[in-house]
C-alpha positions in Angstrom: 110.9 105.8 115.2 110.4 103.9 118.5 111.2 106.0 121.5 111.7 103.9 124.6 110.4 105.6 127.7 110.3 104.0 131.1 106.6 103.2 130.6 107.0 101.7 127.1 106.1 98.0 127.4 108.8 96.6 125.0 108.8 92.8 124.9 112.2 92.5 123.3 111.0 90.7 120.2 113.3 92.5 117.8 110.6 93.0 115.1 111.5 96.7 115.0 115.2 95.9 114.3 114.2 93.4 111.6 111.8 96.0 109.9 114.4 98.7 109.8 115.8 98.7 106.3 118.2 101.5 107.2 119.9 99.4 109.9 119.7 102.0 112.6 118.1 99.7 115.2 120.0 97.0 117.0 119.0 94.8 119.9 121.2 95.0 123.0 120.9 93.3 126.3 120.3 95.7 129.2 121.6 95.4 132.7 118.8 92.8 133.5 119.8 90.7 130.5 116.7 91.6 128.5 117.0 92.6 124.8 116.0 96.2 124.1 116.2 98.1 120.9 118.9 100.8 120.6 118.2 103.4 117.9 120.9 105.5 116.2 118.7 108.6 116.0 121.2 110.6 113.9 120.7 108.0 111.0 116.9 107.4 111.4 114.9 108.3 108.3 111.6 108.4 110.3 110.0 105.9 107.9 108.0 104.4 110.8 108.6 100.8 109.6 109.7 100.0 113.2 106.4 101.3 114.6 104.4 99.3 112.1 106.3 96.1 113.0 106.0 96.6 116.7 103.3 94.3 118.2 103.0 96.5 121.2 102.1 99.8 119.6 98.4 100.0 118.6 98.2 100.5 114.8 96.0 103.6 115.2 99.0 105.2 116.9 101.4 104.5 114.0 
């Protein structure tokens, strides 16, 4: 699962949402108009597909 903290450098690419086969991640515009992933944590299966798809997270941290 991707947890967005204030220091997480999300680029808004949507690859995490595309990779989520459970459909718990959707891309939503924030107050600045930038796309950010919103995760429905109660339905997350912790499969880590979103982390593997993210171009920002180093693969050794997945």
